[in-house]
C-alpha positions as CSV (number, residue, x, y, z in Angstrom):
1,S,75.8,69.2,109.7
2,H,79.1,70.9,110.3
3,H,79.3,74.6,109.4
4,H,82.0,75.1,106.9
5,Q,82.4,78.8,107.9
6,T,83.4,79.5,111.4
7,D,82.7,82.7,113.3
8,L,85.6,84.3,115.0
9,S,85.4,84.9,118.8
10,A,86.1,88.3,120.2
11,S,89.3,87.0,121.8
12,Q,90.5,85.7,118.4
13,L,89.7,89.1,116.8
14,F,91.5,91.0,119.5
15,A,94.4,88.6,119.2
16,L,94.8,89.5,115.6
17,G,95.4,93.1,116.5
18,A,93.8,96.2,115.1
19,D,95.9,96.4,111.9
20,C,97.0,94.3,109.0
21,Q,99.4,91.5,109.8
22,S,100.5,88.3,108.2
23,Y,100.3,85.1,110.2
24,A,100.2,81.4,109.4
25,K,97.2,79.7,110.9
26,S,96.2,76.2,109.9
27,N,92.5,76.5,109.0
28,G,91.7,72.9,108.3
29,R,94.4,72.1,105.7
30,K,94.4,75.6,104.2
31,V,96.5,78.4,105.7
32,I,95.3,82.0,106.2
33,N,97.9,84.3,104.8
34,Q,96.9,87.7,106.0
35,V,94.2,89.2,108.2
36,C,93.3,92.9,107.9
37,F,90.9,95.1,109.9
38,S,89.1,97.8,108.0
39,P,90.2,101.3,109.1
40,D,86.8,101.9,110.8
41,G,87.0,98.6,112.6
42,Q,83.7,97.4,111.2
43,W,85.1,94.5,109.1
44,V,87.8,91.9,109.3
45,A,89.1,90.3,106.0
46,S,91.3,87.3,105.6
47,A,93.3,86.3,102.6
48,S,93.9,82.5,102.3
49,F,95.5,79.8,100.3
50,D,92.1,78.3,99.5
51,N,91.7,80.9,96.7
52,S,89.4,83.1,98.8
53,V,89.0,86.2,100.8
54,K,86.7,85.9,103.7
55,L,84.9,88.7,105.5
56,W,83.8,88.9,109.1
57,N,82.0,91.5,111.2
58,G,84.7,93.2,113.2
59,T,82.5,93.8,116.2
60,T,80.7,90.5,116.6
61,G,83.1,88.1,114.8
62,K,80.2,86.8,112.7
63,F,81.2,85.3,109.3
64,V,79.7,87.5,106.5
65,A,80.9,86.5,103.0
66,T,83.5,84.8,100.8
67,F,85.0,86.3,97.7
68,R,86.6,83.9,95.3
69,H,89.8,84.0,93.3
70,V,91.1,81.5,90.9
71,R,94.4,81.0,92.7
72,D,95.9,81.6,96.2
73,V,95.2,85.0,97.6
74,Y,98.4,86.6,98.9
75,Q,97.4,90.1,100.0
76,I,94.4,92.2,100.9
77,S,94.1,95.9,101.6
78,W,91.4,98.3,102.6
79,S,90.7,101.7,101.2
80,A,90.9,104.6,103.8
81,D,87.1,104.9,104.0
82,S,86.6,101.2,104.6
83,R,84.3,100.9,101.5
84,L,86.7,99.1,99.2
85,L,88.5,95.8,99.8
86,L,91.3,95.0,97.3
87,S,92.8,91.5,97.0
88,G,95.8,90.4,95.0
89,S,96.1,86.8,93.8
90,K,98.6,84.4,92.5
91,D,96.6,84.4,89.2
92,S,97.9,87.9,88.7
93,T,94.5,89.5,89.2
94,L,93.6,92.3,91.5
95,K,90.0,92.3,92.7
96,V,88.1,95.3,94.2
97,C,85.1,94.5,96.3
98,I,82.8,97.4,97.2
99,V,81.9,96.1,100.6
100,S,79.3,98.8,101.3
101,L,77.2,97.5,98.4
102,F,76.7,94.2,100.2
103,F,75.5,95.7,103.5
104,Q,73.4,98.8,103.2
């Protein structure tokens, strides 16, 4: 069975840089819109046109979780303490994910 979620390699993580940047990467047929490292470097989040925000471990590149929106996700942003992940969607919603609640 083919894993739907793919882990990011260290080289891919480093290629993304250590800060937020927009880039177009064909991920299957869906395009990732933005990739954003958390300020503490512990997490990497991606906003994509498949109505989701995906979260990876910034150190190992392991896939962690998917957060769903109703429409395309255009932008993501981390709080300064890396605890909150905000995502803005085409459906005019802004979601706040308390990442630290998932991984204590």
